C-alpha positions, -999 to 999 in steps of 0.1 A, spaced: 0 -2 0 13 35 -10 14 59 20 15 97 16 34 115 36 56 146 33 91 141 24 117 135 50 142 162 61 176 148 52 198 177 60 212 163 91 221 132 77 230 139 40 266 149 47 273 116 70 257 93 46 280 108 17 307 106 38 302 67 42 292 60 8 324 76 -3 348 59 22 328 25 11 332 33 -25 368 40 -25 374 8 -3 354 -12 -33 376 5 -61 407 -8 -36 396 -42 -30 389 -47 -67 428 -47 -74 438 -59 -43 439 -95 -54 449 -91 -88 416 -96 -105 406 -63 -118 390 -61 -150 388 -25 -159 411 3 -149 411 15 -116 405 51 -128 372 43 -148 362 20 -115 368 54 -97 350 74 -121 317 52 -123 319 52 -84 320 92 -82 293 93 -110 274 70 -91 274 90 -58 266 123 -80 236 103 -96 224 94 -61 218 129 -53 192 131 -80 169 106 -69 150 128 -43 139 149 -75 141 124 -105 140 92 -92 133 67 -123 162 86 -143 183 81 -113 171 47 -108 183 36 -144 215 54 -144 225 40 -110 216 3 -123 235 12 -156 265 21 -135 265 -9 -112 261 -32 -143 295 -20 -155 313 -13 -123 315 -27 -85 324 8 -74 285 19 -82 273 -7 -61 272 13 -26 254 42 -45 232 22 -66 218 1 -33 216 34 -14 192 48 -41 172 19 -33 167 30 1 165 66 -4 136 60 -31 117 38 -8 120 64 21 111 94 3 86 80 -21 58 56 -25 63 20 -33 47 26 -70 80 47 -76 105 30 -55 100 -3 -68 113 6 -102 144 22 -90 150 -11 -69 145 -33 -102 171 -12 -122 195 -17 -97 186 -51 -93 192 -57 -130 223 -39 -131 236 -61 -104 224 -93 -123 246 -81 -153 274 -73 -131 275 -106 -119 276 -120 -156 311 -107 -163 329 -101 -130 343 -126 -109 317 -131 -78 330 -159 -56 296 -179 -57 273 -198 -79 252 -169 -101 222 -184 -89 229 -175 -53 243 -142 -65 209 -133 -79 191 -146 -44 214 -122 -24 209 -94 -52 173 -98 -49 171 -103 -12 192 -70 -6 172 -51 -27 139 -63 -11 152 -56 25 161 -21 15 126 -16 2 111 -28 34 135 -7 54 125 26 35 88 21 35 90 13 73 107 46 78 82 62 57 51 44 74 66 56 107 72 92 94 37 93 83 21 79 117 44 104 139 32 133 116 -6 121 119 -2 119 158 14 155 159 -13 170 139 -38 151 159 -24 162 191 -21 199 176 -57 197 167 -68 183 203 -48 211 216 -64 237 197 -100 223 203 -93 221 243 -82 259 239 -116 264 220 -137 244 246 -121 265 276 -124 297 258 -161 291 251 -167 277 288 -149 309 300 -171 333 277 -201 313 288 -191 317 326 -188 356 321 -220 358 304 -236 339 332 -221 361 360 -229 393 341 -267 380 338 -266 370 374 -252 403 385 -279 425 365 -308 406 372 -300 405 412 -289 440 413 -307 459 386 -341 457 405 -326 467 441 -307 500 427 -335 508 404 -355 507 434 -331 530 457 -332 554 427 -369 557 425 -369 561 464 -343 585 465 -357 605 438 -388 608 459 -372 621 487 -352 647 464 -381 662 446 -408 660 475 -395 683 501 -433 685 517 -431 649 529 -439 645 566 -411 632 588 -427 597 590 -428 595 553 -394 606 552 -387 580 578 -402 553 559 -385 563 525 -355 562 543 -360 526 557 -367 517 524 -334 528 510 -318 513 539 -334 478 536 -329 481 497 -289 489 501 -287 459 526 -306 435 501 -282 448 471 -252 441 491 -266 407 499 -273 400 460 -235 414 455 -222 389 479 -243 361 461 -229 370 429 -193 374 438 -200 337 455 -201 325 418 -165 326 416 -158 310 448 -145 273 444 -170 263 471 -205 268 454 -224 252 483 -214 288 502 -239 303 479 -274 312 491 -303 293 473 -313 308 439 -346 330 442 -378 317 429 -414 328 423 -418 321 462 -399 351 467 -417 370 444 -444 387 470 -414 399 488 -401 417 459 -433 432 450 -437 441 487 -406 463 487 -417 480 456 -450 488 471 -433 501 504 -416 527 478 -448 541 468 -453 520 437 -487 507 425 -480 470 419 -510 444 411 -496 409 416 -515 375 404 -495 344 412 -507 309 405 -474 282 402 -465 254 421 -439 224 418 -418 242 391 -385 228 379 -357 248 397 -343 265 364 -379 273 353 -387 287 388 -356 308 385 -362 322 347 -400 330 356 -386 350 388 -363 369 369 -388 376 340 -412 392 366 -381 410 382 -367 424 350 -404 434 341 -409 453 375 -374 467 369 -379 482 336 -410 499 348 -392 515 378 -362 527 353 -384 537 320 -416 544 336 -416 557 369 -449 563 384 -466 540 363 -491 514 379 -477 478 371 -494 445 368 -476 412 374 -492 379 363 -481 344 364 -502 316 354 -490 280 355 -505 260 326 -508 227 317 -473 223 299 -458 254 310 -459 288 329 -468 322 311 -453 355 328 -468 389 319 -457 423 333 -475 454 321 -467 489 331 -495 516 327 -490 552 326 -456 554 317 -439 564 283 -439 534 259 -410 552 243 -388 551 271 -383 510 264 -363 495 241 -373 461 232 -344 438 231 -316 464 232 -307 463 270 -284 438 285 -310 425 309 -334 416 282 -308 400 261 -296 381 290 -334 372 299 -340 362 263 -313 339 261 -320 323 298 -358 318 285 -347 304 251 -323 277 267 -353 264 284 -373 260 253 -396 293 258 -401 324 243 -398 362 252 -413 393 237 -413 432 249 -437 450 231 -452 485 234 -490 490 241 -514 520 239 -505 530 274 -475 514 283 -452 485 279 -458 448 283 -429 420 289 -441 385 286 -428 351 285 -439 316 281 -415 287 296 -422 249 292 -422 230 325 
């Protein structure tokens, strides 16, 4: 099977390999004449060896041509044998088998021809067996190195991809956590601060209030500031390592107390609440919808009468907050951070949220399946 992988980087081994092959070629030229059986002049033998080394450098760029030339040189001179056999290894390591096999076959044929006219010291049949076995081993060695390089490359790419995906998941989790904290901070503090601003505004613009009324308003401010501080502690607690230190999340059971605070500040709030046995996430979301509607009424329509209806149906719960008498233009549907976060909270539960103007005010309504 041909394996597709990037070519190896031979810069670190090229010079040492050429040095070793040059030494082996020189020893081959010397050994060919040491026993007095040299059949060609040693100068031609040396030139054939050097030419084979030069052609070997072509294997990585023009393997088939280089293989034919190496096979031809091996057929006429044993000095080309080191470079020709090394060419088979380089081709198998650098190219798929469909390219490396013809290079090896050219070298096999060249050495087979060499064995026909040079003294080889063994039966010709065994020479052919050794010739084929050596080149097959070189092919296998090169193919193994290529397959191993491919596996290492795949593992490296997979590890890098996993690191990128992990970093992406961490960043997404960080953004989601920041969004959740921002949403909780807005939902828990916006109402308290809006109530404080409304009460403080009444104290500022109503100098005719009696001492008892001033004292009552100051009590509302003091209580609201304390509640805001508790909410802030709860939000900061989200960042702690021990989440069980947090106080329980609010729900519709806390809505009457929230309405009572607004009434104590002089706001006309009509509450109709009919809900029971809701899942915690739905209970919290419904409470936040009512709280956000009341906060927006305090902020954008001061002095308006507010109606909050919470009705549990067969397959969910419906929350509607209507402010009457305020300026509808003071609201901006979906533009505020609170409404954006609230819509995300409701839609995550499979519900829907809408904020629309009416003839005499503004209505915020939500449907949450339960």
